[in-house]
N, C-alpha and C positions, 0 to 999 in steps of 0.2 A: 503492499500499499506506500501510498504517497505520501510521503512528510508535508505536513503542511509550511505555506509559506509564513517565516517570521512577520511580527503587526511591521502593517503599513510596508511590507513588500507584495506591489502587485503584483503576481506572474502569472496568474492565470490568462487575463488578458490583456497581455502587453504588447506592443505594438512594436513593430520593426520596421524599416524601411530601408529595403535593400541588404537584408540580414544587418542591419545598423540598431542597436537599442535606440529608441526615440526617447529624448530629454524635453520635459516642459516647463518653459519658465514663465515662473508667473512674479510679472518686476513692473509696478506701474512708471519709472522714471524708465524716460524712452532710452534717451543715452546709452547709462546702465543696461540696459536690455537689449541692446544694440551691440555693444563691449562683449557683454556675455553671452550672446549669440554666437558672436564672431569666434569665440574663443573656444566655446563648446563645438562648432564644425570643424576650426582647427584643429580640436583633439579625437576627429574622427566621428563624431556622434552627429544623428542627426534631429534638429530642435524645433521645437511650436511654442509660440508664447501667447501668453493671456498679460492682460494689463490693469486686470479687475476681476474679484469673485463671479462678476455675470460671464464675462467671457470665459474664464476657466472653468464654470460650469455647462458651456454649450461646447468647449473640447472634450469634457469628461463624457459627455451624453455620447460622443461618435466613439473615441480612441481612451485607451488609458497607456499613458509613457510608463516606460521603463522606471523612468527616476522621475523625480518631482523637485523644482528648486524653487522655491518662494520667499517673498520678502513679507516679514512680518504685520508692516505698517500699510495698509492699503486703502487706495480712496471710497472703497466699500465695503470694508473690514478687517477682521484680525486673520493672519495669516495664518498664524497657529491654530486658530481655533475652525478655520476652514480645514483643517488638514486632519484633525480631530472628527470631521463629519464626512469625509471620503469612506468609500465600502472598502 
């Protein structure tokens, strides 16, 4: 029987693009977001970004990233509380 994933690890539905794990970036500061996107891509990962919790919800309805990097203070809520609400 398969071992359950550790808490906070979304392995079952994690999306990969061309075999590359998908990183979701949740950051409201555009310049910071663009810089982090470039670094993530340079390291060989695919990346999708959201700038607020509403956008993040829309993305999570469609895909489950392998990794989530999130800001704590967002314009429409708290990143840590949001993390606790994810499946």
